[in-house]
Steps between C-alpha positions, in 0.01 A plus 500: 500500500554301187460712188332355194565576136222591261550441128266573211527549125339837537578770749407401853396763743543442870246735652455531874269772628462646848833354622851626564689499171713188459832456328464386138728404216439420136707323237439412138655194338610460139155370402335817626345336806463740790567366850385711792564427867334675787408464864146573615598437858344265752443187292655254258160453336487630144191550282473596135233605257532427131302772326291476189636669190343834599752510785515747784340838445180358354303684773302179533563127533878475525529808719242356738694173529817697565327697774426173681861387456636828634260487795644158584851645483396782730297306755663156491861595431535276196707563189285618209582445134319613185577324172345671199414292195541661161322224308298187569798275431667645813236358733618140527876564540437777754276274709715190459815682609334654807635254760854525361471877526452466875122538516282304738178591321431650157175638363386482140302819444233414247301213357727484194765335720296201616680245281839650580445500876368144495811378316729697733321367808532142377871555431550652846273311742662654809437856378183696579320674216191714461301598193245774465178441305555138404483154654800270498472137606858491631480451880768762572312777316254731677237598242384851592154552356255790531127554481536780248129487423418616855712815485389567145137481614565787742655727236205407277272638769702823500486523120127429489427776749742756355413479131286779360468361149417141604784395271790327671815340360728208582846445350660159543846378409447146372159336485584212730313356803708703744412834339142391437463488879576874509262574216210287622530610862507862384191457284318330789577795726376750241171316444444473875463877536422617147323245279459765228874541451671337202857370537716507187775237511822506299805274526835638387667163443805615696603593855788723396368744240400836655447652155236237424339557838481873433353440157223281642429745782471797263262300282284412799496855638415634153202266479349646818659279768584703808645234736761240394648217708810323374653162578778522246830545683735734315250535217263660747742785563373646175156536658633764740668694222171503310302606808731794566469616140121467511486717810255521791221245502702237313525253785748213526525208741839344568598143580737297719662802670367841601531685168362840606838668443487414130207738445415674828196685364355206310543185710195403702652198672717198430427132545777410738639152453726452798781301347719673760307337784511157338877523441572629850281239672663218304851620582408538867363145510820368341723692742301358792514146365134491403519508121207324335485404135182491294221751432457796735210728415473869590161671474313776680489303823878455498572862405631383164283727285305821552472871429811717512553714813490821292151433362353792692715746301256506207219267609220624730471342843153362435625313192784346698257405777278326245796297374600412855146378571526264206844388623347397831239292318766331290708415807190364673427277201174671414637594159704257291668708231506337155832418337398423140231587246281200583493589869432865417200402285334339803614759756234688694653726767310581819472860613737611775 
């Protein structure tokens, strides 16, 4: 089987899970570029993810994308490559060089890469690309979008039923339309089960500042808030540190991935955003010759968002059942979850 070379400015990790270990070699040229070769076995198809600057280990967005990539390596026998970006200026060269690195498809993990992936796709019309959380008009880019407001509605239901103080918090990264969907969906879920609850909203202005996230969380807990949901990426990791320090009854709700392990006694649930499923499904379609460019939306009905599987660890069964009842109504179209402040102002939820 023909072996392909993978080159990146930063270290490139060839990660293949669940398979027999393959022979690998690594060399570094005079410019400090690391070249890694490896054999995943069973296929010449090669897929890469280009991470956001938080990189692997964020316990959230990038890790979820990598899980989908590694599942494709395991189940489809492809070669899997992770290229970590240290700064925003790495996005375009990493994406543009993807076909010359031997990749058949490359994913831009995060809306910040939309311009970079569009330029790269136009420069490489025979290459497949994907981008998470943004829409590119290039025909060879699959735009993987999510109905974050639907999953956030469900964790809002959990928060509204679990609060004892009727004071609930939300921490966002940047105040942009994408994150507003989390905030507004969450607030709609809270008001659907607890109209007396007040949701305090703070934006950190950053997705990579855990210290700032902890500072905001401590301030909210100190003001009487007893449940906090974050949609702040790495900044949100500070929420779990604050919850642990506050002790029992300081509840936290995670995002993107199942974040129970970050504070096992304090996490009620997490709003799962299944980037892993979107990445895997897109790779599978490409391997089978069925790649489709353009918007592809993942909501509750598609299994793209929802409560984490460990929700029952700290959340009573009747609360989870209430959230699931609302989920059924959303899937049926009986509830249209708002995505912005104007829609929230006119939102009147039916009872499950």
